[in-house]
MARTILO-961739 format. One record per residue (C-alpha): x, y, z. Coordinates in Angstrom, 3 decimals. Layout:
// residues N
<node <X, Y, Z>>
...
// end
This chain:
// residues 320
<node <35.953, 41.178, 42.314>>
<node <39.458, 40.791, 40.797>>
<node <40.045, 40.558, 37.064>>
<node <40.800, 36.798, 37.100>>
<node <37.512, 35.931, 38.827>>
<node <35.573, 38.275, 36.542>>
<node <37.141, 36.709, 33.443>>
<node <36.408, 33.210, 34.736>>
<node <32.779, 34.125, 35.399>>
<node <32.383, 35.557, 31.912>>
<node <33.904, 32.384, 30.466>>
<node <31.495, 30.201, 32.465>>
<node <28.536, 32.286, 31.274>>
<node <29.647, 31.997, 27.673>>
<node <29.996, 28.213, 27.973>>
<node <26.564, 27.991, 29.607>>
<node <25.029, 30.051, 26.834>>
<node <26.608, 27.852, 24.187>>
<node <25.425, 24.675, 25.929>>
<node <21.935, 26.061, 26.423>>
<node <21.774, 27.182, 22.815>>
<node <22.942, 23.785, 21.610>>
<node <20.357, 22.040, 23.805>>
<node <17.594, 24.374, 22.648>>
<node <18.540, 23.730, 19.024>>
<node <18.428, 19.949, 19.562>>
<node <15.014, 20.244, 21.259>>
<node <13.708, 22.429, 18.431>>
<node <14.972, 19.990, 15.831>>
<node <13.413, 17.059, 17.676>>
<node <10.105, 18.918, 17.833>>
<node <10.275, 19.627, 14.101>>
<node <11.228, 16.093, 13.098>>
<node <8.485, 13.611, 12.296>>
<node <9.265, 9.973, 11.739>>
<node <7.756, 6.684, 10.732>>
<node <8.246, 3.809, 8.359>>
<node <8.196, 3.374, 4.599>>
<node <7.615, 0.515, 2.190>>
<node <8.219, 0.212, -1.516>>
<node <6.661, -2.369, -3.851>>
<node <6.478, -3.058, -7.582>>
<node <2.697, -3.431, -7.726>>
<node <2.049, -0.851, -10.435>>
<node <2.006, -1.563, -14.171>>
<node <2.956, 1.998, -15.040>>
<node <6.581, 2.212, -16.222>>
<node <8.856, 4.318, -14.054>>
<node <6.600, 4.172, -10.995>>
<node <6.385, 2.111, -7.803>>
<node <3.976, 1.746, -4.912>>
<node <5.431, 3.786, -2.046>>
<node <3.912, 4.134, 1.419>>
<node <4.735, 6.454, 4.304>>
<node <3.378, 5.419, 7.698>>
<node <3.862, 8.165, 10.272>>
<node <4.016, 7.364, 13.965>>
<node <1.872, 9.699, 16.051>>
<node <1.185, 10.060, 19.742>>
<node <-2.357, 8.728, 19.408>>
<node <-1.980, 6.365, 16.478>>
<node <-0.662, 6.395, 12.921>>
<node <-1.352, 8.061, 9.615>>
<node <-0.451, 6.508, 6.315>>
<node <-0.241, 7.469, 2.669>>
<node <0.154, 4.941, -0.120>>
<node <0.251, 5.763, -3.829>>
<node <2.270, 5.490, -7.015>>
<node <5.496, 7.513, -6.976>>
<node <7.955, 8.095, -9.838>>
<node <11.253, 6.355, -9.141>>
<node <13.136, 9.546, -9.935>>
<node <12.133, 11.175, -6.629>>
<node <14.153, 8.675, -4.573>>
<node <17.560, 10.319, -4.663>>
<node <20.296, 7.814, -3.843>>
<node <18.175, 4.697, -4.426>>
<node <18.928, 2.240, -7.229>>
<node <16.060, -0.199, -7.580>>
<node <17.755, -1.988, -10.433>>
<node <20.378, -3.688, -8.292>>
<node <19.757, -7.398, -7.728>>
<node <19.722, -8.987, -4.294>>
<node <19.452, -7.350, -0.912>>
<node <21.020, -3.966, -0.203>>
<node <21.023, -1.499, 2.669>>
<node <19.805, 1.855, 1.394>>
<node <19.835, 5.504, 2.372>>
<node <17.919, 7.884, 0.119>>
<node <16.121, 11.220, 0.280>>
<node <12.921, 12.679, -1.118>>
<node <13.053, 16.457, -1.373>>
<node <9.931, 18.583, -1.659>>
<node <9.436, 22.309, -1.327>>
<node <7.695, 21.675, 1.996>>
<node <10.542, 19.572, 3.416>>
<node <12.772, 16.551, 3.072>>
<node <12.249, 12.860, 3.854>>
<node <15.425, 11.120, 4.952>>
<node <14.957, 7.362, 4.507>>
<node <16.994, 4.359, 5.587>>
<node <16.330, 0.639, 5.357>>
<node <16.817, -2.196, 2.909>>
<node <15.677, -3.165, -0.569>>
<node <15.675, -6.612, -2.124>>
<node <15.009, -7.026, -5.845>>
<node <13.305, -3.637, -6.015>>
<node <11.089, -3.969, -2.932>>
<node <11.796, -3.104, 0.676>>
<node <11.081, -1.166, 3.843>>
<node <12.669, 1.031, 6.463>>
<node <12.297, 4.160, 8.560>>
<node <12.125, 7.835, 7.649>>
<node <12.564, 11.196, 9.317>>
<node <10.876, 14.295, 7.945>>
<node <12.541, 17.698, 8.150>>
<node <10.204, 20.591, 7.255>>
<node <11.543, 23.508, 5.248>>
<node <11.603, 26.552, 7.528>>
<node <10.770, 29.001, 4.720>>
<node <7.918, 27.072, 3.119>>
<node <4.991, 28.447, 5.141>>
<node <6.217, 32.002, 4.634>>
<node <6.669, 31.464, 0.888>>
<node <3.206, 29.956, 0.569>>
<node <1.784, 32.794, 2.636>>
<node <3.232, 35.274, 0.158>>
<node <1.182, 33.492, -2.523>>
<node <-1.975, 33.832, -0.428>>
<node <-2.066, 30.356, 1.129>>
<node <-2.144, 30.624, 4.911>>
<node <-2.817, 28.403, 7.923>>
<node <0.029, 25.978, 7.261>>
<node <0.712, 24.289, 10.592>>
<node <3.045, 21.323, 11.151>>
<node <0.424, 18.755, 10.129>>
<node <-0.483, 20.579, 6.931>>
<node <3.143, 21.096, 5.985>>
<node <3.823, 17.392, 6.416>>
<node <0.786, 16.543, 4.247>>
<node <1.860, 19.081, 1.645>>
<node <5.297, 17.484, 1.517>>
<node <3.792, 14.001, 1.108>>
<node <1.464, 15.211, -1.651>>
<node <4.139, 17.433, -3.238>>
<node <2.194, 20.685, -2.994>>
<node <5.039, 22.693, -4.451>>
<node <5.331, 26.454, -4.811>>
<node <5.110, 25.987, -8.575>>
<node <1.855, 24.018, -8.229>>
<node <0.411, 26.703, -5.944>>
<node <1.281, 29.396, -8.504>>
<node <-0.151, 27.260, -11.304>>
<node <-3.476, 26.835, -9.507>>
<node <-3.635, 30.488, -8.493>>
<node <-3.250, 31.430, -12.170>>
<node <-6.451, 29.484, -12.926>>
<node <-8.518, 32.170, -11.136>>
<node <-10.489, 29.656, -9.086>>
<node <-13.063, 30.536, -6.453>>
<node <-12.555, 29.109, -2.974>>
<node <-8.938, 28.166, -3.546>>
<node <-7.090, 27.842, -0.236>>
<node <-4.472, 25.669, 1.428>>
<node <-6.919, 22.815, 2.064>>
<node <-7.995, 22.807, -1.574>>
<node <-4.401, 22.658, -2.783>>
<node <-3.913, 19.498, -0.735>>
<node <-7.222, 18.075, -2.000>>
<node <-6.235, 18.900, -5.586>>
<node <-3.075, 16.857, -5.187>>
<node <-4.895, 13.970, -3.517>>
<node <-7.573, 13.693, -6.199>>
<node <-5.593, 14.785, -9.266>>
<node <-6.937, 18.239, -10.068>>
<node <-4.387, 20.041, -12.216>>
<node <-4.236, 22.656, -14.953>>
<node <-4.653, 20.001, -17.673>>
<node <-7.881, 18.711, -16.109>>
<node <-9.225, 22.233, -15.644>>
<node <-8.302, 23.198, -19.206>>
<node <-10.036, 20.155, -20.683>>
<node <-13.211, 20.869, -18.701>>
<node <-13.219, 24.451, -19.921>>
<node <-12.644, 23.316, -23.502>>
<node <-15.679, 21.053, -23.092>>
<node <-17.828, 24.090, -22.227>>
<node <-17.736, 24.334, -18.414>>
<node <-16.585, 27.352, -16.457>>
<node <-14.665, 25.054, -14.065>>
<node <-14.092, 27.936, -11.674>>
<node <-15.234, 26.507, -8.323>>
<node <-12.564, 24.680, -6.342>>
<node <-15.124, 22.565, -4.461>>
<node <-16.732, 21.422, -7.701>>
<node <-13.390, 20.423, -9.213>>
<node <-12.670, 18.173, -6.236>>
<node <-16.211, 16.743, -6.451>>
<node <-15.706, 16.086, -10.175>>
<node <-12.628, 14.019, -9.429>>
<node <-14.209, 12.160, -6.513>>
<node <-17.317, 11.190, -8.459>>
<node <-15.776, 10.767, -11.909>>
<node <-17.051, 13.752, -13.879>>
<node <-14.641, 13.783, -16.797>>
<node <-14.159, 16.037, -19.823>>
<node <-15.187, 13.050, -21.957>>
<node <-18.509, 12.815, -20.121>>
<node <-19.169, 16.527, -20.617>>
<node <-18.352, 16.333, -24.325>>
<node <-20.589, 13.276, -24.733>>
<node <-23.535, 15.090, -23.163>>
<node <-22.871, 18.207, -25.237>>
<node <-22.859, 16.075, -28.399>>
<node <-26.245, 14.638, -27.356>>
<node <-27.695, 18.145, -27.105>>
<node <-27.508, 18.664, -23.339>>
<node <-26.140, 21.720, -21.525>>
<node <-25.590, 20.327, -18.023>>
<node <-24.571, 22.535, -15.128>>
<node <-21.936, 21.384, -12.674>>
<node <-24.398, 20.384, -9.922>>
<node <-26.275, 18.170, -12.365>>
<node <-23.075, 16.519, -13.576>>
<node <-22.092, 15.571, -10.048>>
<node <-25.605, 14.287, -9.287>>
<node <-25.560, 12.195, -12.451>>
<node <-22.317, 10.531, -11.428>>
<node <-23.433, 9.993, -7.840>>
<node <-26.558, 8.172, -9.008>>
<node <-25.018, 6.412, -11.992>>
<node <-26.725, 8.267, -14.847>>
<node <-23.825, 7.692, -17.205>>
<node <-23.735, 8.187, -20.979>>
<node <-23.481, 4.387, -21.337>>
<node <-26.659, 3.888, -19.303>>
<node <-28.370, 6.627, -21.317>>
<node <-27.492, 4.735, -24.499>>
<node <-29.350, 1.695, -23.107>>
<node <-32.418, 3.859, -22.438>>
<node <-32.262, 5.152, -26.006>>
<node <-32.752, 1.591, -27.251>>
<node <-36.087, 1.585, -25.402>>
<node <-37.145, 4.805, -27.146>>
<node <-36.076, 7.257, -24.438>>
<node <-33.754, 9.658, -26.176>>
<node <-32.911, 13.105, -24.824>>
<node <-34.855, 12.712, -21.598>>
<node <-34.467, 15.689, -19.262>>
<node <-31.367, 15.201, -17.113>>
<node <-33.263, 15.680, -13.852>>
<node <-35.674, 12.965, -14.965>>
<node <-32.738, 10.700, -15.737>>
<node <-31.411, 11.248, -12.232>>
<node <-34.882, 10.436, -10.887>>
<node <-34.848, 7.260, -12.997>>
<node <-31.666, 6.143, -11.245>>
<node <-32.832, 7.132, -7.775>>
<node <-36.113, 5.232, -8.070>>
<node <-34.988, 2.282, -10.192>>
<node <-36.416, 3.042, -13.626>>
<node <-34.141, 0.797, -15.656>>
<node <-34.154, -0.249, -19.326>>
<node <-35.265, -3.699, -18.123>>
<node <-38.194, -2.211, -16.192>>
<node <-39.277, -0.137, -19.195>>
<node <-39.068, -3.138, -21.501>>
<node <-41.308, -5.231, -19.205>>
<node <-43.877, -2.433, -18.836>>
<node <-44.021, -1.930, -22.601>>
<node <-44.412, -5.682, -23.157>>
<node <-47.582, -5.508, -21.046>>
<node <-49.185, -3.088, -23.506>>
<node <-48.036, 0.282, -22.198>>
<node <-46.206, 1.794, -25.132>>
<node <-43.717, 4.493, -24.229>>
<node <-44.985, 5.788, -20.856>>
<node <-43.974, 9.339, -19.992>>
<node <-40.844, 9.638, -17.848>>
<node <-42.867, 11.088, -14.958>>
<node <-45.241, 8.120, -15.144>>
<node <-42.373, 5.658, -14.965>>
<node <-41.004, 7.403, -11.882>>
<node <-44.460, 7.390, -10.249>>
<node <-44.807, 3.671, -10.940>>
<node <-41.521, 2.926, -9.192>>
<node <-42.226, 5.231, -6.262>>
<node <-45.582, 3.572, -5.553>>
<node <-44.577, -0.005, -6.341>>
<node <-46.427, -0.531, -9.603>>
<node <-44.393, -3.501, -10.832>>
<node <-44.849, -5.649, -13.932>>
<node <-45.977, -8.424, -11.586>>
<node <-48.668, -6.126, -10.123>>
<node <-49.909, -5.266, -13.600>>
<node <-49.972, -8.941, -14.606>>
<node <-52.034, -9.870, -11.534>>
<node <-54.634, -7.209, -12.353>>
<node <-54.828, -8.329, -15.959>>
<node <-55.358, -11.911, -14.778>>
<node <-58.386, -10.668, -12.834>>
<node <-59.889, -9.159, -16.004>>
<node <-58.708, -5.576, -15.494>>
<node <-57.360, -5.139, -18.999>>
<node <-57.713, -1.483, -19.900>>
<node <-56.225, 0.342, -16.927>>
<node <-54.095, 3.380, -17.641>>
<node <-50.826, 3.971, -15.848>>
<node <-52.506, 6.655, -13.757>>
<node <-55.186, 4.079, -12.829>>
<node <-52.497, 1.602, -11.795>>
<node <-50.779, 4.172, -9.588>>
<node <-54.105, 5.162, -7.937>>
<node <-54.950, 1.527, -7.206>>
<node <-51.567, 0.962, -5.625>>
<node <-51.823, 4.149, -3.541>>
<node <-55.174, 2.927, -2.171>>
<node <-53.752, -0.465, -1.251>>
<node <-55.358, -2.562, -3.977>>
<node <-53.022, -5.419, -4.824>>
// end
């Protein structure tokens, strides 16, 4: 092979390599890029925030996220301009960048977005001990702004069960160092990641814990969640207190809510001559269907001196 042919062949190979590399890079970028649509609305009363939604297009459907966002995250967007305007703005997170285009009119609008994940993010999070970050998780962590600083902040709290999934859940439900600190100041250990998420989901607040502590209770975290699930709130407990039921055991209070022992029920029972039944008796009455109407029917038949235990036994044996 002469030198000219050899040089030409080398040149062709170099061009082919460049073209192949360019094509591979475009394919890789296309694989990395996620896209969808966005909307922005002024439906929040909180100053400096707007309702912002990201609706991602997927092969088998869509996923969407809608919440209040601070206007400062939309770099390149001026919501104060009147009239209609074409817009191009970015939202930059540690996990990646959202490139958004579309239109806005009088502070509200819509358009499309492309998401570009940060190539170093998963490695940086892994160095902090948070692994398993695939494409879907990284996208979610960008949407929810699970930053490296937030990950470090939560790791410093010395929480049990803290992992990548919990970091995302913390952002979704609003678990942060302030919330954890207030719970601990109220007397809880607040060390279980699962419990912190459950607290937020069900509404266990530092104020609730302090209220119960002031009333002389020392609730554990399981009991607090159960109280919120079943509606045994401090406000409801204050209504019971008016009927003479102060400092009832918390498990009994939960049983009250499960079985329908209400202040109204207690008031009716007491009006029929049963002064201050024991909590366990009230629960038994509700379980077995001993209603004020049942008691009134028995009294009308001349059965005037029945105890609560008698009433429950009669109901169990089908006497109505």
